[in-house]
ROKOL-460588 format. One record per residue (C-alpha): x, y, z; residue in three letters. Coordinates in steps of 0.001 Angstrom, whole numbers, padded with zeros to 6 digits, always signed. Each point is the difference from the previous one (the first is absolute). Example, Ala and Ser with C-alpha at 12.3 -4.5 7.8 and 13.67 -1.06 7.14 Angstrom:
+012300-004500+007800ALA +001370+003440-000660SER 
This chain:
-009717-010331-017896MET -001615+002744-002353THR +000946+000160-003521SER +000581+003510+000070GLN +004188+001184+000771THR -000282+003202+002278PRO +001668+002779-001805VAL +002583+001820+002683ILE +002728+002121-001839SER +003129-001581-001004SER +002295+003392+001039ASP -000787-001070+003353LEU +000032-003453+000236ILE +003389-002399-000271PRO -000802-001620-003900SER +001706-003127+002089GLU -002803-000203+002555LEU -002957+001092-001751ALA -001304-003266-001483PRO -000200-000662+004176ILE -001977+003111+001135ILE -002096-000133-002764GLU -000629-003736+000594ALA -000602+001390+004135LEU -002654+002741-001034CYS -002072-002209-002437ALA -000239-002265+002855VAL -001018+002654+002462SER -003049+001057-002388LYS -001515-003209+000183ASP +000850+000297+004150VAL -001618+002924+000039ALA -003016-000889-001957LYS -000310-003179+002627ILE +000005+002693+002804ILE -002539+002109-001772ALA -002648-002270+000155LYS +000205-000175+004133GLY -002783-002090+001287SER -001220-000416-003607LEU +002333-002224-000805GLY +001535-003109+001493GLN +001214+000074+003488SER +003085+000983+000512LEU +000693+001122+003706ALA -000446-003552+001587HIS +003223-001446+001053GLN +000861-003068-002075VAL +003405-000868+002041GLY +003129+001581+001254GLU +003363+000756-001345ASN +003500-000779+000760SER -000171+002174+002994ASP -002976-000681+001726GLY -002195+003066-001779ASP -003621-000850-000999GLY -000367-000368-003905GLN -003080+001410-001392LYS -001290-001705-002959ALA +001183+003461-002492LEU +003202-000149+001573ASP +000883-003685-001587VAL -001978+000512-003257LEU +002111+003614-000902SER +002520-001883+000513ASP -000342-003059-002322GLU -001046+002797-002086MET +003260+001782+000207PHE +002280-002785-000096ALA -001770-001304-003195GLU +000209+003416-001945ALA +003947+000048+000935LEU +000916-003137-001390LYS -000190+001241-003680SER +002791+003270+001119THR +003001+000078+001197SER -000086-001009+003499VAL +002119-002987+001463ARG -000673+000051+003548TRP -003898+000996+001356TYR -000055+000473+003619ALA -003111+000468+001311SER -001306+000557+003830GLU -002660-002551-000507GLU +002579-002909-000891GLN +002387-000994+002333GLU +003153-000356-002570ASP +000699+001780-003240ALA -001356-002135-003110VAL +002378+000218-003350LEU -002580+001361-002965LEU +002119+000428-002727ASN +003786-001768+000011GLU +001605+002674-002174ALA -001513+003042+001682GLY +002256+002759+000804ALA -001785+001440+003144TYR -002073-001167+003214ALA -002834+001323+000971LEU -001336+000026+003616ALA -003876+000705+000652ILE -002949+000515+002732ASP -002781-000510-002365PRO -002755+001547+002301LEU +001461+002188+002534ASP -002918+000785+002352GLY -002248-002721-000851SER -001780+000003+003665SER -001412+003543-001573ASN -001732-002056-003125ILE -003505-000490+001611ASP -000295+004302+001305VAL +001416+001522-003753ASN +003022+001330+001712VAL +002799+000707-002795SER +002429-003158+000390ILE +002520-000631-003070GLY +002960-001993-001536THR +003789+000477+001484ILE +003270-001356-002121PHE +003635+000393-000701SER +001872-001369-002733ILE +004142-000551+000472TYR +002961-001836-002571ALA -001065-003456+000361ALA +003028-002186+001507LYS +000370-003833-000836ASP -001424-000921+003211GLU -003636+001552+001202ALA +000517+001061+003471GLU +003179+001827-000677ALA -001984+002097-002369SER -002080+001272+002637PHE +002477-000089+002841LEU +001769+002852-000551ARG +000381+004365+000560PRO -003361+001403-001087ALA +001927+002543-001393ASN +000670-002245-002907GLU -003543-000121-001108GLN -000516+000963-003506LEU -003277+000786+000578ALA -002485+000414+002838GLY -003809+000628-000046GLY -003648-000589+000484TYR -003671-000044-001376ILE -002761+001634+002050VAL -003591-001574-000324TYR -001824+002921+001267GLY -002290+002601-001756PRO +002874+000414-002289ALA +002212-002931-001003THR +003268+001053-000695ALA +003881-001139-000120LEU +002248+001997+001728VAL +003343-001136-001108VAL +003792+000969+000390THR +002951-001535-001901PHE +002613+002163+001864GLY -000791+003790-001747LYS -002672+001174+001787GLY -003641-001184+000857THR -002628-000357-003026VAL -003874-000521+000555GLN -002123-001488-002412PHE -003583+000165+000221VAL -002263-002541-001632LEU -002475+001705-002489ASN -002913-001955+000175PRO -000998+001626-003487ASP +002951-000989-001969SER +000740-003029+002140GLY +003334+001032+000265LEU +002625+001084+002612PHE +000696+003545-000806GLU +002901+002175+001508LEU -001858+002300+002507ALA +003790+001456+002215GLU +003125-000491-001196GLU +001700+000897+002846ALA -001423-000409+003231MET +001085+001718+003485GLN -000847-000098+003370ILE -000425+003209+002197PRO +002842+000097+001541ALA -001776+000571+003495THR -003666-000897+001022SER -002609+000283+002894LYS -000773-003692-000466GLU +000972-003289+001587PHE -001134-003276-000645ALA +000418-002867+002675ILE -002290-002878+001580ASN -000365+001617+003455ALA -001434-003057+001397SER +003195-000907+000167ASN +001410+002919+002394PHE +000687-002274+003004ARG +002265-002214-002104HIS +001830+002648-001249TRP +003838+001043+000374THR +001112+002577+001961LYS +001005+002679-003040PRO -003282-000905-001914VAL -002136+000797+002897SER +001772+003536+000773ALA -000533+000399-004026PHE -003952-000293+000242ILE +000200+001443+003394ASP +001189+003299-001624ASP -001967-000105-002713CYS -003581-000621+002263LEU +001312+003193+002027ALA -000914+002255-003032GLY +001284+003707+000062VAL +000974-000152+003105ASP +002289-002646+000268GLY +003704-000328-001433PRO -001057-000602-003622LEU -002150+003422+000171GLU -002921-001366-002301LYS -003386-001791+000182ASN +000146-003349-002001TYR -002800-002259-001247ASN +000631-003566+000034MET -000751-002260-002770ARG -000305-003646-000054TRP -001453-001960-002627VAL +001824-003491+000434GLY +000427-000326-004006SER +003444+000803-000675LEU -000381+001101-003395VAL -002769+002327+000866ALA +002477+001423+002911GLU +002788+000445-002638THR -002070+001355-002519HIS -001529+002830+002509ARG +004018+001192+001160ILE +001048-000122-003750LEU -002934+002622-001046THR +000307+002086+003254ARG +002349-001285+002517GLY -000068-000965+003569GLY +001753-002550+002108ILE -000841-004194-000054PHE +001561-001765+002815LEU -000212-004095+000227TYR +002280-000598+002621PRO +001451-002993+001738ARG -001622-000029+003234ASP -000016-002484+003469GLY -002174-002461-001041ARG +000889-003811-000850SER +000880+000372-003973GLY +000114+003162-000772TYR +002990+000338+001810GLU +001430+001096-003862ASN -002663+001840-000975GLY -003658-001612-001667ARG +000653+000830-003710LEU +002365-002024-002958ARG +003538+001336-001127MET -000294-001415-003056VAL -003443+000761-001207TYR -000979+002967+002073GLU +002680+001774+001614CYS +002574-000109-002690ALA -002327+001259-002936PRO -001824+002858+001977MET +003708+001279+001170ALA +001113+000412-003465PHE -003254+001311-001289LEU +000014+002584+003138VAL +003574+001221+000086GLU -000412+000468-004094GLN -002525+002679+000679ALA +002177+001761+002951GLN -001338-001726+002734GLY +001954-002553+002118GLY -000495-003375+001548ALA +001424-001693+002917THR -000413-002575+002660ASP -000549+002912+002484GLY +004022+001175-000182LYS +001651-002270-002959THR -001097+000694-003851PRO -001583-002396-001810ILE +001887+000469-002487MET +003200-001675+001115ASP -001467-003125+001435GLN -000871-003775-000882ALA -002111-002251+000942ALA +001003-003174+001450ASP -002621-002414-000964THR -002522+000101-002913LEU -002737+000806+002529HIS +002201+002301+002770GLY -001501+002435+001546ARG +001000+003810+000848ALA -001672+003229+001427PRO -000339+002474-002373LEU +000083+003755+000812VAL -000961+002011-003586PHE -001168+003714-001091GLY +000901+002844+000064SER +003539+000652+000425SER -000260+002815+003093GLU -002083-002855+001773LEU +001946-002760-000692VAL +003124+001851+000844ASP -001520+000864+003603ARG -000592-003542+000691VAL +003059-001272-000699ALA +001267+003175+002505ALA -002294-001242+002980TYR +001820-003470-000882HIS +003299+001250+000304ASP -000913+002072+003105LYS -001253-002871+002048ALA +002769-002137-001422GLY -002378-002497-001561ALA 
C-alpha cells in the first residue's frame, strides 16, 4: 500500500469512517498504477479461477481483493465481504463496521483499456457476519465506487448527497471535484445489452421498442444506446450526464433474478444514484427498500434519470408484472 495517505475533506466524510475511506483510496492508487502499466506490467487479464458463483476471476480480481483486505485490517472494519470470496471474513474483532466490496468490477475489460472500478458499501457491524450484510439497502452508512479510467476518481455518499473526489496525479491526493452530483431528471440515452432482446420480459421489450421508435414513437424522442459492460463506467456516465441503465431479469437459466449482486453492486449503486436525485429499482420496486437473502444473491437493476426509471416502472405496472 502507498505510504502517502490520501487527503479528503474532513467536513464531508464522517470522522469515524474517514480511516476506512482513506485506506480504500490508498489501495486504489496502487491498483490504478498496476492497471496503468497495461501490457507492460504483469498479465492481469488472464483467468485464474472462478468465484463461488462460477464467474471467471481475472488475476487482478484476486490481487486487488487481497490488497483491500490487507489494508482494511488496520481500520475499524470488523466484517469484510468480497464478491471474490464465498464467505465474509473477520478482519478486526473490535471493529464497528461491515464492508462489502467488489474489488474490481468490469475486469473483463482490463485487456481492452476500458474504465473499470471498485465498488464498496459500509454498514454498522452486527455480531454475525451475514446479518451485517443481509439487511435493507437503506441501512447503508456509505456507498461508493472508485473508477480507474482517464482519471481515477472516488464517488461516494454518506446519505447527504453524492460527492466526487479526483486523484490529482501532481499531488497524489484525492481532491474534491464535485460536492453535490445531480443526475439530470431526463435524458436521451439508455444502456442495455441488446443481444439479450429475445429473453427479455414484455415490459422491458416494450420500453426499449418505444425508445427505438424515436420521435415517431410514444416517447417522442430519438434515443442513443450505450453499453460498456462495466457497471462502474455505466454509473459514472449516468451520474455525469444522465440516462438509464437496465440489467433486468430475463428468461435465461440463472437470470430469473437478474445477474448483478445485491450486496456488492445493486445496493451501493442505488444509494449513490438516489442521493444524486436519480432513481434505482428492480424494474418496479426501489432497490433501497430491498435486502439480499444470501451474501451473493442477485437482483435486477434499473437506475438513472428519475423520469426514465419511473417510466420503466409504469411499463411493469401496465403489464401487471
